[in-house]
N, C-alpha and C positions, 0 to 999 in steps of 0.2 A: 435495609430499613432506612428512613429517613432519619434526620438527627433528633427530632421531638421524640420519635419513638423510641431511641437509644438513650435519651437523657431523662424519658418519664417513667415513675418509679412505679411498680405493681402494688396493687392493693394488698394490704396486709393480711395475710391469712395463714394460721398455723397448719405446717405441714410436717411430715415425719422425717427422721434422719436420712441422709442421703450418704450411704456405706455399703460396702460388698466386700465378702471375702472371695479372692479366686485361687485355685489350684490347677495346674496343668499336668496331663498324664500324657504317656504315650500314645502316639497316632495322632496327635493334635486334637486328642479329647479336652473339654474345660470344664471345671465345675465350678459353680458360681452359688452364694447363698449370702443372706443378710446375716451380719454379726448379731443382731439382736434377736432375742427368744421372743415367739409369738405369746401374747397374752393368753390368760385364760378366756374360755369362751363357753356359753350355754350348752346343755345337751340337746337343746331343740329350739328351733325359731320361736315358737309360740311362748316361751318363756318371758322373751321380750315382751309379747302383747300383754301378757299379764303383768310385768313390771310397770308399763305405762299406764294400764288400766288403774293401777293404785297411784301411781306417781302423778299424771297428768291426765285424771279422768276425762275433762271437760275439752281436752286439746283435739283439734280436728284431725284424724287420721287420713280420710280420704274424701274429697269432694269431687263432682262432675256435674255437669250441666244435665237439668232437667227437660222434659219436653216443651217448656216454655222459655227456656234460655237462661235460667237461672240456676246459680251454683246450689246444688244441695249437697250437704255432707254428714259423715257419721265420726262420732268422738270415739276415743280409744274403750271408754265405759262400755259405750252401746255396741262397740263391735265384740268386744270380749263375751257380751250377753248373748249376742245372735251368733257367734261362733261357737259357743255351747249348746246353744239350740239346735244348729244344723248340725253339729257333732252328734247329736243323739240320733236325728234323722237318719245320718248316714250308718251308725250302728244298727239301728232298727231294721236297716237292709241288708246287712250282713256283708257289706262290702269289705275288700281285703286286699292285699298284694294279688291274687289270683284273680280277684274281679274289682278292679280299681274303678275310681270317678275319670270319666271322659269329659272335656269342657272344650265344646266347639266354638264358642263365641267368642268377641274380643274382648276388651279390657272394658270393666264396668263395676261399678261396687259391689253385687250380687256375685259376680265372677270372684272377687277377692275375698268375699265373707266364705263361699264355698272352699275355696282353697284353701284359707286357714282353719275352716271346720274340718277338711280331710286331713291336715297335718295334724290336729289339736287331737282326733280320734285315730291316728296311726294309720289311715287309707291312703296308699298312694295315689296321685291325680296326675292327669295328663293335658294339659292345655295344649289344643292343635291348631296351627293356623286355620283362621277363616278361610284362607283362600283355597284350602282344599276342598272345602263346602260349598263355595259360593261361585268361585270362578272355574272350578275344573268341569269339565264335560264329563269324564268317564268315573270320576269319584275314586280312581286307582288307587292314589296315594293313602286316601281316607279308608278304603277297603283294607289296604295292608295292615294301618296303624289298629284299626278295630280287631283285626283276626290277631295281631301280635299280642294286644292287651286283654282280650276277652273282659271287656267293662262289664260293671254291673249296674252302673248308671250313666247315663248322657244327661249332661246339661247344656242348654242353650237360652241364651236371653230372649230369642224371639223363635217360636217354634215353626211358625210359619215360614220364615225365611230359610230356614235350615231343612224344611221339611223332604225336599227332594233328597240331599243327601243322607238325612237318616234311614229315608227309605232304602236308599240302593246299597248301605254301608252295614246296618246297624241290624242286629236280628230282633224279630219282631216280640221276642219274650223279654227285652232289655226295656228298663222302666225310663221315659224322657220327663225331665225336671226343668220347667221353664219360667221364666219372669212373665211372659205373654205368648199371647198365640197358640195354635192348635195345629197338631199334627195329624192328618186323617189315618183313622186306624191303628193308632198308637195309643198307648196307657200313658196318659200325661200328668203330671203331678205339677202343682203351682209351688214356686220358689216360695211364696208368702206363707203357704200353709207348711211346708217344710220348716221354715222359719219359726214358725208358731209351736214347733212341738216341744214339750215340756223336758228339761234335761233331768237324769236320774242319775244315780251313782255310777252307773256303768260309764257315765262321760269322764268322769274322774279315774277312774282305774284304767280306763283307755289312754287317756293322757299320760299317766303315771308310768304306762307300759312304753311310752315313745322313748328311745334313746338314739344315741349318736349314728347308730347302725341302721336305723329306720329307714327306710325309703321314702321320702316325702314327695318326689315327682318324678316323671318322665319326661323328658325333654326331647324331641325329635330332631334329629340334623335335618338339613334342608333337602337332602335326597335328590339334589340338580344332576347327579351322576348314577345314582343307583337307588334302590328304596331306601326310604327314611329308617335311621336306625334310632331306637329309644335308649338315650343316654340316662341311667339310672343315676341320681341325685338324692344323695342321703342327707339326713339334719346334720352329720358332722360336715359335710361339704360346704352347706349353706352357711352355718354359724362360723367355722373356721374363715371362712372367705371374708364373712362380714366383719369378722375382728381384724383381718388384714389391711381391710379398707379403712377400717377406724384408725389402724396404728399408721398408716400412709398418710392418712388424711384426718388429723386431730380437730381439725377446724369443724367436723362435722359435729362434734360433742361440745363445741362451744356455742353454737345455737342451733336448735332443733332445724333440721334442713327441710326446705319448702322446696317442691319441684313441681314443674308445670312440664307434664312427659307425656309422650304419645307412644314410645316405642312398645311394641307388642309383647305381651306377656308369655306366649307361645318362644320366644328367644330370650336367652340367658342373659342379655344386656338390660332387656325392659323386666323381665319376671324375677330374675334372680339378684341382679347387681342393684337396680334403681328401686323396686319394691321392699328387697329387704334392706337396702340402706336407710329408707326412711322408716320402717319398723323398727329397727336395730337401735336408730338413734332418735325415736320418738318425734318423729317430725310430721309432715303433713304432704300427702301428694294428690296436686289438682290433676285428675285424668284428662288430658288433651285429646280432644275428639278429632283434632286435624291430623294431617299426615303431610310429609314433604313430596306431594304429587299435586298436577294441575287440579284445580277444582276443590282442594280440601285444606290447602296450607292457610288461606285467608282465616279458619276457624282458629288454627294455632295462634296467629297474629292478634286476633280478638282476644283470647285468653291472655297473651303475654301483654296487652294493653292494660289489663285490669290486675293480673296477679304478677308480682315481682319475685322471680326465684331468687334463692340464697346459692343455689348450685344448678347450673343446667347442662343436661346430657343430652348428645344428639348424634346422629351419624353425620358424616363429611355432607352429604346432600342436602341434609336438614340446615347446616350453616350455610350453604351455598345459596338456598333460597330464601334463608333470613337475611342474609346480609343487606339486599338491596331495600328491604323494609327499614333496616335500621339506618342505612344512609339516608333516605328520604324522610323519615319520620322523627322530629326532636323529640316529641311528646314519649313515642315507644321507646326510643333511645333511654330517656331520663329514666322511665319506669324500669326497664330491663336492668339496667346498669346500677339500680339505685343502691342494691344490696347483694348483688350477687359476689362471691368470693371465688368461684372458680368455674371455667368452662370446661368442658369434659366430649372427647370424642371417641368414637371406636366403630368397628366394623370395615372401614378401608382406610386408606390414606387421604389426609385432609390437605387440599391444595396449596401452597405457601402463598399464594396470592390471596386467597380467601382468608387465611390466617392473618396476613398483614392488614387485609380491609378491615377485619373485625377489630383489630389494634387501633386503626385510624377512629373508628367510631367510638370505641371505648374511651379515647382520649378526649374525643369532640364531648361525649356525653358527661363525663366524671373527671377529667384530668387525670386519670390514672389508667395503667395497663392492669386488665385480668388475666390470670393465669390461666393458660390453654395447657391441659393435661391429657395424656393418653396413656395408654400403656399396651399390652397384649394379653389375651386370654382365649378361652374357648369355652364350648359348651359343657366339655368335658373337665373343666376345671371351674367351674361353679360362679364365676367365670376367669377372676384375675389371677393373674401370676407376676407381670413386671407393671411398674408404674414409672414415669419421666415426671415425678412430682416435684419440680423445682421450677423458678422462675426462670424464663429465658430458654426453655425448650424450642425446637423447631420441628417443622414438619417431618416425619419419618422416624423421630425417636420414639422409643417403646421403654427407657429407662433401664431399671434394674429390679432384681428380684426383693418382693415384700417378704417380710419375716415369716418364716415357717416353709416357705417354698425351697427346694434344692433343685438347681438347674443344670443341666448335663450339656453342653454344646459338643455336638457329633459332627466331623466331616462327612457329607454327603453330597456326591455330584459337584463338588467344587465351591460347597457353602458350608455353613455351619447350621445345623437342624437343631431346634430349640427341644429339649425333651425335659420332663418334669415330674417330682415327687412331692407329695404334699397331702395334708388332710383336705384339701379340698379337691383330691382328684377322684374322677368316678370310680367305682371298682369296674366297671365295664358297660356292656349294652346289655338291654333286658332280651332274655331269650336268643341269645345270639353268641355263643361261644366262640366261634372262629374269628368273627370280625373283634371281638374283644382282645383274643391271644394275640392278633396281628397288630393291634395297636401300643403294646407294651414290649419293651425290649428284654433281654434277659436278665437285666437289673432291676426289673418292674419300674421303669419309668416311662410314663405316657410319652408318645413321641406325637409331636404337635402336628408336624407338616410344615412348620414354619421356620423360614431362614433368617437368620439375623447375622450382624456384623458390628464390628465395635465401632463407636464413634472416633475413638482414638485407641488403639491398641496399647499405646504405652501408658494410657491413665484409664484404667477401667472403671472409674467412679464416674466417669462422664457417660456410662450407658451404652446400650445397644441400640442399633438401628435395624428397622424392618427391612428384610431382603427377599421379600416376596414368599410365596407359596412353591414349595420344591415342585409339588403335582403339577403347578402351571408353567414351569419352567420347560423349554422343549430345544433339542436340535434342528439344526438347519441341516440339510443334506450333506453340506461340507463337514459336520459334526460338530460345527461351534454350537456351545450353549448359548442362549438367549435367557436372559433373567427378565422375565416378566414385570413382576414388583417395580423394580427401579425404572425399567423403560416406561412402564405406563406413566408413573409420577414424571417424569422428565418431559414426556409428550404434552401432558395435560398443563404443566407450567408453560413450555414453550408457547402453547397455542392461547393459554389464558387471555380471557375468560369464556373462550368460544367452545371448550369442550367439556361435556360432562363425564363422558370415560370413553375409553379406547380397547380394544382388543386384537391382538395381534394373531394374524392368520399365516403362520409359517410354517410349522411342524412339518418338516422332511422337505421342505422347499428350499430353493438355493437362496432365496432374499424374504426380507420381511415386508408383510403389507399389513394396512391397518383398516380395520371397521372403525369408524368414528361415531359416537353417539355425540352429536351437537347439544351446545346451550342455546335452544331456539331463540330465547328472549333476548341473549347478545348478539345472536346471529342477526336478528332483525333489525337490530340498531344500524347494521351494515347497510342495510335495503330500506331507508325511511320510505320510498315513494311506494313500497307495495302497500294494497289496504290492509287495513286493520285485522280483517279477519282473513289474511293471506295462511293456507295450510304449510304443515312442516315440510312439505314436497316441494312447495313453491319457493320456500327460504331456501333450502339448501341447494336449489338448482340455480339460484339467482347469480349472476356474473361476479359481483361484488364479493358475494360469502366464498365461491369457489377461488376467486383470486387471491382472498387473504388467506386461505387456508394452503393453497400454493404456496404462497409466500412463506408461511412460518414453517410450514414442514420443510421447505426448501432449505431454509435456514438452519432448521435443527439438523436435518440430513448433511449439511455442509461440514458441520462440526463432529460428525459421526467419526469414531475411532476404530471402526472396523464394521462387518457385517452384522455383528450381533446389536448394533444401535443404528443401522441405516436402515430407514422406510423408503422403499422405492415406490409404492402404490398406494392409495388410500381410496375409500369410499365413505361418503357421508351418509349415513342412514336417516331416513325421514319417520321412522318408528322407533320407539322408546323400547328399550328391554321389557320382556314380559314377565311378571311375577309367576302367571299361571304356567309358563313354559319353563320355569326354573330360571330364566336368564338373569332376574333381580329378585333377592331375598326381599322379605319384608322390611329389612332394614335399610334398604337401598341400596346395598353393594352388588355390583354385576359378578356373575360367573362367567369366567371365560370360557370354560367348556362347553356350557351350556348354549352360548351365543353360538360359537362356531359349528357345533351339532346342529341346531336349529335354523342357521342359515348357510348351511354346506353350500348351497346352490349361488351365495352371494360371493362366498369363498373362492368357489371356482370362476368367477366373473373378474375376480379382482387378478387372477393369474392369466386369464385368457388372452391369446394374441389373435389378432391385433388387439388392444383393449378399447373397451366400448367408450362412448363420449361420456359417461358417468364417470369414469374412473379419473382419479387425479395420478397422474403420472409426475413423481417428483424427481425434478431436474434440479439438482443442488447447485450446481454451477450457474445455470441461468437465472434461478430463483434467489438465491441468497442475496444478491447485491440491491435486490429491489425492496428488500424489507426496509 
């Protein structure tokens, strides 16, 4: 960091205490917990809707762009009225845990209202990735989910867009509810008609019967290496985790949070963490219609030019593409940083150069630094387990357990695997007893599959660092373990800002080779003579780009301490990771296994002798001095 960053104060924001109790057992097992007791929390999340409808009835709860591009919103009082009407409509249809509600479309107000109505009536619902309906060709994952859930009602915002998926995966006798459009040959009910249902005493009886163990929703795992599993989310999980968030970040209670958020509700980060955070604390959620991908992110920037968030949540890719806009637009900087109290990322590691770039634009905009917060969690933990909720954290830190969490660190394959107990942990996977048994150890701890290590083993209060996914680590043919997570972060930092992500193609090989997803905009700056419309293939083939990667990777390899960190070959990919093929999740993180499986021919080319002209052969001795 530069001197100005070190000497610049953080914006004041109230945070929870930083404390931990640690005990050691035989065999290297470590137990961690917060010394603070988790406070009380409601039996069901919809109690918070009733609370805010009474305390702040005219405060906007949700807002989104309408067809004309204007914001349309709904306040807490209106939300409760519509939720009760929709709850009656669900009750009338006899929905239950055996016949739940399936939601196929993305984030919008109708989706939120119907989801809350299901919770109000005690009916589980399952928001499913729109990619399974709109991008898939065979609808295989959607068929599996429908077969597993046996839904009694399917909702989609646009019946026409989802008609092919519904026809392929949903039985003809299942009713379809839609905001607009028709599905040929299907019984379709309009959302507006359902919303006009008059609530009866049955609604209050149903709501009274909802308790902590009631299933609120099913969230599906990505299914990149197997068919998706339905993670049971109970009311206890949702409410306890929101209380954990409230105690880690008291600032959320000081001012009703205002979020501008795109994160998909079929994932736990967007659907549990962010929507729940707004509802629990009486805030306002502006539904961002953009995404951090080409052709979509300008919508996000437009929204951030108009709405100043009080807290901002995103995946690392979101910050990577936002940073250049903040650097070149003073007005955007001023609005964005005018009242934001913290930035938060999850889903993958944030590169240190992006972190430092954000700090500089913060200082330029408001003369203060804004805390960058992260932690560790999972779909199975609703999601939060740990937070690094203190000023001055750095990339890779995941912090300490929040109140209410019991963490066990267990030596596995030379690392420490994190396992967790708490009221926010799932009871298991829906209709999948064998996978459920497989993820809990003999003491009832959920095995996360994430490896961690101490920032400073002599000072536990400094917290934990993420040490990769145990399932992603592999052995070279020599028996040497390669730790993928840390190596990935090191390569991205060494090649910053030219790399979006990197995948290592070396299981059972003698040496490590890398498949690199470049940051095409940054690479284009190395070859300004190319036409503005140059393709990605033309950019990565340009001698200036290849030469710069050769230099940077050579310098990185020259500093390698052994075969576990030495990269001998690399290939610059000219196609981005595919969401439909499971290479990238909706959140923007890359799945190593899926990339290696889908691009097996490219992996073979990496190791072919003699190497093709497209392969970068990393000669550390020759290239290190050229950097």
